[in-house]
C-alpha positions as CSV (number, residue, x, y, z in Angstrom):
1,X,1.0,-12.8,-6.2
2,X,0.8,-12.2,-2.4
3,X,4.5,-12.8,-2.1
4,X,5.1,-10.0,-4.7
5,X,2.9,-7.6,-2.7
6,X,4.8,-8.6,0.5
7,X,8.2,-7.9,-1.1
8,X,7.1,-4.5,-2.4
9,X,5.8,-3.6,1.0
10,X,9.1,-4.7,2.6
11,X,11.0,-2.6,0.1
12,X,9.0,0.5,0.9
13,X,9.3,0.0,4.6
14,X,13.1,-0.2,4.5
15,X,13.5,2.7,2.0
16,X,11.7,5.2,4.3
17,X,14.8,5.7,6.5
18,X,16.9,6.5,3.4
19,X,16.4,9.3,0.9
20,X,13.1,9.0,-0.8
21,X,13.3,7.3,-4.1
22,X,10.7,6.9,-6.7
23,X,8.7,3.7,-6.0
24,X,9.0,2.8,-9.7
25,X,12.8,3.1,-9.4
26,X,12.9,0.9,-6.4
27,X,10.8,-1.8,-8.1
28,X,13.0,-1.7,-11.2
29,X,16.1,-2.1,-9.1
30,X,14.5,-5.0,-7.4
31,X,13.6,-6.5,-10.7
32,X,17.1,-6.2,-11.9
33,X,18.5,-8.0,-8.9
34,X,15.9,-10.7,-9.1
35,X,16.3,-11.3,-12.9
36,X,19.0,-13.9,-12.5
37,X,17.2,-15.8,-9.7
38,X,13.6,-15.7,-10.7
39,X,12.7,-14.3,-14.1
40,X,9.0,-14.5,-13.6
41,X,9.2,-12.5,-10.3
42,X,11.4,-9.9,-12.0
43,X,8.8,-9.5,-14.8
44,X,6.1,-9.0,-12.1
45,X,8.1,-6.3,-10.5
46,X,8.6,-4.6,-13.8
47,X,4.9,-4.7,-14.4
48,X,4.3,-3.2,-11.0
49,X,6.7,-0.4,-11.8
50,X,5.0,0.2,-15.1
51,X,1.6,0.2,-13.4
52,X,2.9,2.8,-10.8
53,X,4.1,5.1,-13.6
54,X,0.8,4.8,-15.4
55,X,-1.1,5.8,-12.3
56,X,1.2,8.7,-11.5
57,X,0.9,10.2,-15.0
């Protein structure tokens, strides 16, 4: 679980220099890229994106 949090933090740190995207969109893009390599981690990223959307709403 810590590695998931670390990856999410890294994603947000690198995305700040680019145009601001929705954190949920960034997480879903990461989940899509990780799906072929680690399905469990991709599912965790999708759950994090879903949690983000439920907090924002």
